[in-house]
N, C-alpha and C positions, 0 to 999 in steps of 0.2 A: 612518515607519512604512510609507508605501506610494510612496516615491520608486522611479521605475523604475531598474532595474539598469543600470550603465554598458554602452553599446552596444558591449561586446567580444564579445558573443555575439548570435545572431540573436533578435530579440523580434518577434512578430507585429505588424504594423501594426494600430492601432485607431483609430476616429475619436475625436474630441475628446468628442462627445456620448456616446459609450459609455464612455469614460474617467469622465466625470462621474458616470454612472449606476453604475459599478462602485464608485467611491470612496464613493458614498453607502451602497451595499450593505455596503461593509466597515465603514464607521461604524456602520452599524444592527448588524451581527453583533457587532462590539466590544461595543456597549451590551448586547446580549443575553448574550453570554458572561459579562459581570460579574455577571448575576443567577443564573447556575447555581452550585451548590454544587461545592466542590472535592472529588475523590474521597479525597484523603488527610486532610480534614477532617470527613468524614461518620461519624457513630456506626456502627460496624459495618463501616467500612473500604470496601475496594474491591468486596467482594461486595455490600454494601448499594446501593452507588453503581451497580453494574451493573444491580441490580434496579429501581432508579429509572428508568433509561433504558430498560429493557425494558418496564416497564409504563406509561411516559409520566407520571410523577409528579414533583412538585417543579419544575414548569416545563419539563421535557424534552418534546419531541414524541415521541409513541409511534411506532416505526418501523412502516412498512408491511409487510404481509407478502404474499408471493405463495403463493396456495394450491396453485399447480401444481408447487412446488419439492418435492423429497423429500430424505430424509436416509439416507446410507449410513454405517454404523459400520465403522471399521477398527481393528485392533490395532496399538498401537505397540510399538517395541522393548522397553519395560518391562513389557508385558502390560496396559497400560491402553486404554482404548477412547476414540477421538475421532470425531467426526462429519464426514463430507463432506456439504455441502448442495449438492445439484445443480440446475441450472437447464437444462433442455433447450430448444433453439429451437423456437418456434412455427411451425407451418406448413411444416415441411421436415425433411430428413434432416441430421443434425449433420455438420459439415465437420472436426471434431476437438474436442479438449478445451482448456480453458483453466483452469489451476489459479489460484485466487485467495487471497490473503492479506488479511485485513482489517486496517485501522488501529486505532489507539487506544492507542499508548504501551505496547504488550505487556501492558497492564493492563485495559483497558475494551473494550467492544465484542465482537462475536462473528460467527460466520457467518450470524447471523440479523439483523443489524444494518442491512443495505442490500439487502434483497431487490429493491426496485425498481430500483435502480441495476444490479444483475446481471441481472435480467430483462430490461432495456433492452439489455445488452451481449449476451446471448444471442441476441435476436432480431435485432439490427442486424447482428451478425456471423456469425450461423448456426452458433455454437459452442455446445457443451455447457459451461457454466461450473460449475466445482466449488470452492466455497469451503470452506476448511479451519477448522474449530473447534478450533484449537490451544489448548492449555492456557496460562493466563495467570498473570503474576505479580501480586501477590507471592507468592501460593500456590505457583507453579511457576515459580521464576526460570530465568535462563540456567543450564544450555543447554536445558531442557526445550521451551521455544516452538520453538526452532530444530530440535531433534531431531523434533518432530511435523511440521514442515513438510517436512523431509527425507524423513520416513518417509511422508508423504502423497504426495510426487512419486515416490519409489521403487514406491509401490503402483500409481501411475497408469501407470507405464512398464512394469509387470509384465503377464504374460499375463492374469492373474486380473483385474487392475485394468482392462485395456483392455475385457475382456469385461463386466464387471460395470458400469463407468461407461456403457457403451453410447453412447459418443460418438465413438468412433474413437481414434486415436493423440493423445497429449499433444503439443500444438502450442506452447503459450505458457504462461508463468508470468506473474502479474500481481499488484501489490499497491500499497497507498497508505499513505504515512507509515511507521509501523512495519511496515506489510506489505511495502512496497518494501524495506527493510532486510532482512527474513526473505527475500525473493526473491533479493536479491544474495547473502546469506549460503549460501542453499540451493544455489544453481548451483555456488558455489565448493566447498562441501562434496561435491556429487555429482561434480565434476571431481577433486578432490584425494583425498578419502577412499574413494569408491565407484567411482573409475575409469569414471565415465560419460563418453562423448563428447558432453558437453553441446551443443557447437556444431552437431552434426548431429542430435542427437535433439530439441532444442527450437529451434523456429522463431524465437521471439523472446520478449523481456521487455517488459512494460509497467509501467513504474515511474513512480508518481505521488508527487511531492513526498516523497521519502524522506529518512531521516535516516541518513547513512552515516558520519558522525564523531562518536561519541557524546561524545568530549571537547569538542565545540562549534566549529563553523566561525565565521569573523568575523560572518555575517549573524545566527546563533543568539545569539552573545554581545552583539552590538549591538542587538538587537530590543527594543523597549520598547513593542510593541503587545500585543493580546489577542484576536485573531480566533481563535475556538476553543481556541487554546492559548496560554499566555505562555511566556515563557523559563523562569520558575520552574516552571510545570507540567511542562515538558520534562525539567527536573533531578530532579523526584520520579518521573518514569516511569523514568528512567534507573537511578536508585537502587533502584527496586522491581524492575527487571528483572534487574539484576546480583546484588542480594541481598546482596553483601558488596564490601569494597574490590577493585577490579579496575584492571588497567592499561586505561584506556579508549582507548588507541590499538592494542590487541592486534587484529590483523587478524580474529581469529574474532567479535570484537565490534563493531569498526569497519572495515567492508570497504573504506573509502576507504585504508586502508593495507595492503591485500594486496599482497604482493610481486610476484605473477604475475597479471595480468589478461588474459592471452592465452587463445585457444581458447575463447572464450565466446559466447553467442549475441548477435545484434543486439539492441539495446536502445533503447527509447523512454525518453528522460528528460523529464518533463513537470513544469513547476513555473510559479508566478506570481511576478510582481515584488514582490508585496506579502507573500509568504510567508517566515517566518523561517528557513526551511531552503533557501533558493534556492541558497546557496553549496554545499551538499552535492551538489546535482545537477549544479551547473555543474563542480565539481571532480571528481565521479567521472566524469561524461560525458567530460571531457577527457581522463582516463587510460584510459577505456574506448576511446576513439578512437585514442590513441597506441599502445595495445596491439595494435592491428589488427583491432579488432571493429567490425562495423556499428553506428553510432551516430547517434541522432536526437535531439537537444537542442531541446525546443520550450519557450519562456518566454513566458507569457501576461501581457499587461500588466494591472495593478490586479486580478490573481487572488490570493486568499488560500489558505491552507492548507486542504485539503478541497474545493477548487471543483469538482472533477469529479462528486462524488457528492452534493453538495447542489444543490437546485434553485434556481439563482440567475442564472436567464436566460440572456443571450447568452454571459456568461463560461463558464458551465458547458457550453453548446452548443459553444463554441470548444474547449474542453478535450476533451470527447467526439468532436467532429470529427477531433482529432489523433489519438486512440486508434483510431478506425475506419480512417483513412487508413493508419497504420502496419500495423495487423493485416491489412488487405485486401491489402497488398502482398505477403503470404504466402500467401493464399488462393486 
């Protein structure tokens, strides 16, 4: 479950004492995860499960709320409305905008699920963070979540979006887990369908522990742990997201299989050795680099899925430090 990944790629050095602490955290998280209900087993399905998490019932911690964040509605291509949740940096003028896509297997969580994490990013980086409340499966399966994310970025790139978001130009796109998957799908769609020169318009991508091969990489298939998510959880998420039988290696679904990965922004691929999706980051980072793009692959020892936005002590701080270092290179 938490065996370090073979040292074919750079893994940040960590003290033996820190490794022991991190392994204890992983064990505790795994025990805690087992106590939570599964979204697909809850009466009322995904919507009821989301309500439990939002309200902090059935053992779930209630998400913290940033009272200074505000919501900006935009209209999507099909005439519906989604919200952009904005976090302005405190104590100074914004240096630019970072669009953020939350994780949650395309099924759970929202732009309101990680206020404290996004508030810290805004303050530390001096950026306006804009989290996209894209529509979720199974009520809104593929391609709706992808289209909402593309529409949000197109809006942020428009003159109206630049003025209304009041944070300057769009500089970064970020996401964790399913959100990282959507971030990669978004830049590919912008380049290929909308002919946006993403390599010059977007300074960088911040990709945390994403799933880029929905057919399952070896680390996913061989994972027998249960920190936040199990292998079986991921299968139910993919099934809900796709809605019907699909080619799981279709590049629009699994960007690892995109034919052309050239002319894309620099990207930070951040993942832990104890993450079931580690191969997704290693494999896509390798292709990203071979295609001639700026690539930073950072692997954190004994870090499990979700380690950057969960308050887990030094392992979270290490992950956040990698984000700050990468982003500050472009500011």
